[in-house]
C-alpha positions in Angstrom: 44.6 -22.4 14.8 44.9 -21.6 10.4 46.5 -18.5 9.7 44.8 -16.0 7.2 46.3 -16.7 3.1 48.4 -13.3 2.6 49.4 -11.8 -0.4 52.3 -12.2 -2.0 53.0 -8.6 -1.1 52.1 -9.0 2.1 54.2 -12.3 3.1 56.9 -10.5 1.7 56.2 -7.7 4.0 55.7 -9.6 7.0 59.0 -11.8 6.4 61.0 -8.0 6.0 59.3 -6.8 9.3 59.9 -10.9 11.4 56.5 -11.4 11.6 54.6 -14.2 11.4 53.8 -14.9 7.7 51.0 -18.1 6.4 54.6 -19.1 4.7 57.9 -18.5 4.4 58.2 -16.3 0.8 60.5 -18.1 -1.8 61.5 -16.9 -5.1 64.3 -18.9 -7.1 66.0 -17.1 -10.6 68.0 -18.0 -13.4 69.4 -17.0 -17.1 66.8 -17.4 -20.3 70.0 -17.2 -22.0 68.9 -18.0 -26.0 65.9 -15.3 -24.7 67.8 -12.3 -23.5 68.9 -10.5 -26.6 65.6 -9.7 -26.8 63.8 -7.3 -24.8 60.1 -9.2 -25.5 61.3 -13.0 -25.5 63.1 -12.0 -22.4 59.9 -11.0 -20.9 57.9 -13.2 -21.9 60.2 -16.5 -20.1 60.5 -14.1 -16.6 56.5 -13.7 -16.8 56.3 -18.1 -17.9 58.4 -18.6 -15.4 56.6 -16.4 -12.6 53.1 -18.2 -13.8 54.3 -21.6 -13.5 55.9 -21.6 -10.0 53.8 -18.3 -8.3 57.1 -17.2 -6.6 56.6 -15.1 -4.1 58.7 -12.1 -4.9 61.1 -12.2 -8.6 64.5 -11.2 -9.4 64.9 -10.2 -12.9 67.6 -11.5 -14.8 68.7 -9.7 -17.7 71.0 -10.3 -20.0 74.6 -11.4 -18.2 76.5 -8.8 -20.1 73.7 -6.0 -20.2 75.9 -3.8 -17.7 79.5 -3.3 -19.6 78.3 -3.3 -23.2 77.4 0.4 -23.6 81.2 1.0 -22.9 82.0 -1.4 -25.0 82.3 -5.1 -23.4 81.7 -6.9 -27.0 80.1 -11.0 -26.3 78.9 -14.2 -28.6 75.9 -15.5 -28.2 75.1 -18.8 -28.6 71.1 -20.7 -29.5 71.9 -23.3 -26.8 69.6 -22.1 -24.1 72.2 -23.8 -21.8 75.6 -21.6 -23.2 76.3 -18.5 -21.6 77.7 -15.5 -24.0 80.9 -15.4 -24.4 83.9 -12.7 -23.5 84.9 -11.7 -26.9 86.9 -8.4 -26.2 86.8 -6.1 -23.2 87.9 -2.2 -22.5 90.0 -2.1 -20.2 94.1 -3.6 -20.4 96.5 -1.2 -19.7 96.8 2.0 -16.9 94.8 4.5 -19.8 91.9 2.6 -20.7 90.1 3.5 -17.6 89.8 7.1 -19.0 87.7 5.5 -21.7 84.5 4.7 -18.8 82.9 7.6 -19.0 79.7 8.2 -17.3 76.4 6.5 -19.7 73.4 8.6 -20.6 71.4 5.9 -19.9 68.3 6.8 -22.5 70.7 6.3 -25.5 72.6 3.1 -24.3 71.7 0.1 -25.9 71.9 -2.3 -23.4 70.2 -0.2 -20.7 68.0 1.0 -22.3 66.4 -2.4 -23.1 66.6 -3.8 -20.1 64.3 -0.9 -18.9 61.7 -1.8 -21.7 62.2 -5.2 -20.2 60.8 -3.9 -17.1 57.9 -2.3 -18.4 57.1 -5.1 -19.9 57.7 -7.5 -16.7 54.8 -4.5 -14.8 52.8 -5.3 -17.4 52.9 -8.7 -17.7 52.6 -9.0 -13.3 49.5 -6.5 -13.7 46.8 -8.7 -12.0 50.1 -10.7 -10.0 50.1 -8.5 -6.0 53.7 -9.2 -6.1 57.5 -7.1 -6.0 60.1 -7.4 -9.1 63.9 -6.6 -8.6 65.7 -5.2 -11.3 69.2 -7.0 -11.0 71.8 -4.0 -10.7 75.4 -5.3 -10.4 78.1 -2.5 -7.8 80.5 -0.5 -9.5 83.5 -2.1 -8.5 81.9 -5.6 -10.3 81.5 -3.9 -13.3 84.8 -2.6 -13.6 86.1 -5.9 -12.7 84.2 -7.4 -15.9 85.1 -3.8 -18.5 89.1 -5.2 -17.1 87.9 -9.2 -19.0 87.1 -10.0 -15.2 90.4 -10.6 -14.3 91.2 -10.6 -10.6 95.2 -10.1 -11.6 94.4 -7.2 -13.4 92.0 -5.7 -10.8 94.7 -6.1 -8.0 97.1 -4.4 -10.2 95.0 -1.1 -10.8 94.6 -1.2 -7.0 97.5 -1.5 -6.5 99.3 1.0 -8.6 96.1 2.8 -10.8 94.3 3.8 -7.8 93.5 7.2 -9.6 92.6 5.8 -12.5 90.2 3.6 -11.3 88.8 5.9 -8.9 87.7 8.0 -11.8 85.9 5.3 -13.6 84.4 4.0 -10.3 82.7 7.7 -10.3 81.9 7.2 -13.9 80.0 3.9 -13.2 78.7 4.9 -10.4 77.2 8.1 -11.7 75.7 5.6 -14.7 73.9 3.3 -12.0 72.4 5.3 -9.8 70.9 7.2 -12.4 70.0 3.5 -14.3 68.5 2.6 -11.0 66.4 5.3 -10.1 65.1 5.0 -14.1 64.7 1.1 -13.3 62.1 2.2 -10.2 60.5 4.5 -12.5 59.6 2.5 -14.9 58.5 0.2 -12.5 60.5 -1.9 -10.5 59.6 -3.2 -6.9 63.4 -2.8 -6.0 66.7 -3.8 -6.7 68.5 -6.4 -6.5 72.4 -5.1 -5.7 74.5 -7.6 -6.8 78.6 -7.5 -5.6 79.2 -10.3 -7.3 82.5 -12.4 -5.8 84.2 -8.9 -5.3 83.2 -7.9 -1.5 84.8 -11.5 -0.2 88.5 -11.9 1.2 89.1 -14.6 -1.9 89.0 -11.4 -4.0 90.9 -8.7 -2.0 91.1 -7.5 1.7 88.9 -5.5 3.7 90.9 -2.3 3.1 90.7 -2.6 -0.7 86.9 -3.1 -0.9 86.0 -0.3 1.5 88.4 1.3 -0.5 87.3 0.4 -4.1 84.1 -0.6 -3.1 81.8 0.4 -0.2 82.0 4.2 -1.3 80.4 3.6 -4.1 78.2 0.7 -3.7 76.4 3.1 -0.7 76.2 6.0 -3.5 74.1 3.7 -5.7 71.7 2.3 -2.6 71.5 6.1 -1.7 69.4 6.7 -5.3 67.1 4.5 -4.1 66.6 3.9 -0.4 63.6 6.6 0.5 61.9 4.9 -2.8 58.8 2.0 -1.7 59.3 -1.7 -2.4 62.7 -3.4 -0.9 65.8 -3.4 -2.4 68.1 -6.7 -1.5 71.9 -7.2 -1.6 73.6 -10.0 -2.6 77.0 -11.3 -1.9 78.5 -14.4 -3.8 81.5 -16.2 -3.7 82.3 -17.8 0.3 83.9 -15.9 2.7 82.1 -12.6 1.7 82.3 -9.6 4.0 79.4 -9.7 5.8 79.9 -8.4 9.0 81.2 -5.0 7.4 78.5 -5.0 4.9 75.2 -5.8 7.1 75.2 -1.8 7.9 73.9 -1.8 4.2 71.0 0.7 3.8 69.0 -2.6 2.0 65.4 -4.7 3.7 67.0 -8.0 2.9 70.6 -9.9 2.5 71.1 -12.6 0.2 73.9 -15.1 0.2 75.4 -19.0 -0.1 75.3 -20.7 3.5 76.9 -23.6 1.8 80.2 -21.6 0.6 83.2 -22.0 3.1 83.5 -19.0 6.0 79.9 -17.9 5.6 77.5 -17.3 7.9 74.1 -20.0 8.1 71.1 -18.0 7.3 70.1 -17.6 11.6 73.9 -16.0 12.3 72.8 -13.9 9.2 69.8 -12.4 10.4 70.6 -12.3 14.1 73.6 -9.9 12.9 72.1 -8.1 10.7 68.6 -7.5 12.0 67.6 -7.6 8.5 65.4 -10.8 6.2 67.6 -13.0 5.0 67.1 -14.9 1.5 68.9 -18.5 0.6 69.4 -21.5 2.2 69.6 -23.5 -0.9 72.8 -24.9 -2.9 72.8 -23.8 -5.9 75.4 -25.5 -8.1 76.1 -29.1 -6.2 72.9 -29.6 -4.9 70.8 -28.5 -8.2 73.4 -30.2 -10.8 73.1 -33.6 -8.6 69.4 -33.4 -9.2 68.1 -35.2 -5.7 64.7 -34.3 -5.0 65.2 -35.3 -1.4 68.5 -32.6 -1.3 66.6 -30.0 -1.9 63.6 -31.1 0.8 66.6 -31.5 2.7 67.7 -28.1 2.3 64.7 -26.1 2.9 63.5 -28.2 5.6 66.8 -27.4 7.1 66.8 -23.4 6.4 63.2 -23.3 7.7 63.4 -25.3 11.2 66.7 -23.1 11.3 65.1 -20.2 11.2 61.7 -20.9 12.6 60.7 -19.4 9.2 60.6 -15.7 11.0 62.6 -13.1 9.0 63.8 -14.8 5.8 62.9 -16.1 2.6 64.0 -19.3 0.9 66.0 -19.2 -2.3 69.2 -20.7 -4.0 72.6 -19.1 -2.7 72.5 -17.7 -6.4 71.5 -17.6 -9.9 70.5 -21.7 -10.5 71.9 -23.6 -13.3 69.8 -23.3 -16.5 69.8 -27.4 -16.8 67.8 -27.8 -13.6 64.4 -30.1 -13.7 61.3 -28.9 -12.6 60.8 -31.3 -10.8 63.1 -29.8 -7.9 61.6 -26.6 -8.3 58.4 -28.3 -7.2 60.2 -30.3 -4.4 61.6 -27.0 -3.3 57.8 -25.9 -3.0 56.6 -28.8 -1.2 58.7 -28.9 1.6 57.8 -25.2 1.9 54.2 -26.1 1.7 54.8 -29.4 4.7 56.1 -26.9 6.2 53.6 -24.0 6.9 51.3 -26.5 7.5 53.0 -28.5 10.0 
């Protein structure tokens, strides 16, 4: 018997509870580099992307540097739609620089305020759609890392010999982004896409280091939005992620790249966490290869592996801007075939 067609929100809600769905939720996300400096242009690009592919939830990709600009990081921007912003200068170079990281007034902070306008415009543009949309919020340690020039060596030095100063900065970042996460929901977002970037990985640090400088601050940001309606998603980039340690975070779903070394499969992640798992596709190698048969194979494998329950199909991270529409259409077609089989 054919299952009754669900709305996008009904589909996601059923998947979050591990229930049967008419078709497994799917969502892809990317940057729109040449539009990201303008709230109107970025919201239009996000909405056009959603209208074209009809994803089951929308992950709002803000400007990739929005979370550090108000503390003083500076970037140059290209008009090439495939070129990411380039770092010109960063704030933290030495021990004393951590003290420059003070709590932000989010309503007076230009970059943060601009992204709240994006959310308002996205909400307005999605009024005719019954769909969740999530704002991307980066973890405090990921923000500190970027303020220090995205240098692993500099961050390791700070964790070893500048712990007090680093923790002071993390306090300011956490206060700012707990407030910002709440404000994002207040202006209409359905939840947050909480990204640890590559911090929550043994490739970057030990678990003991993350337990000291990552988790306490992560949990405070997540606590600020935990009781709100909608759903929140934890995303861990990179290989060798601390999945078992973070799977108890107060989120509704977990996203990671199953194709990278040391990472669990979707089925294993779902069984261990009991939460909806999001992913299944290699966001870089497969997409760059550009073969529809590879996309078809990865989607089909993920669906068969999970039986289509308690999961959403997505790339392991943001996919390249150069990807042709044929690949996205191939992913949607593979999902449709599985649903009708």
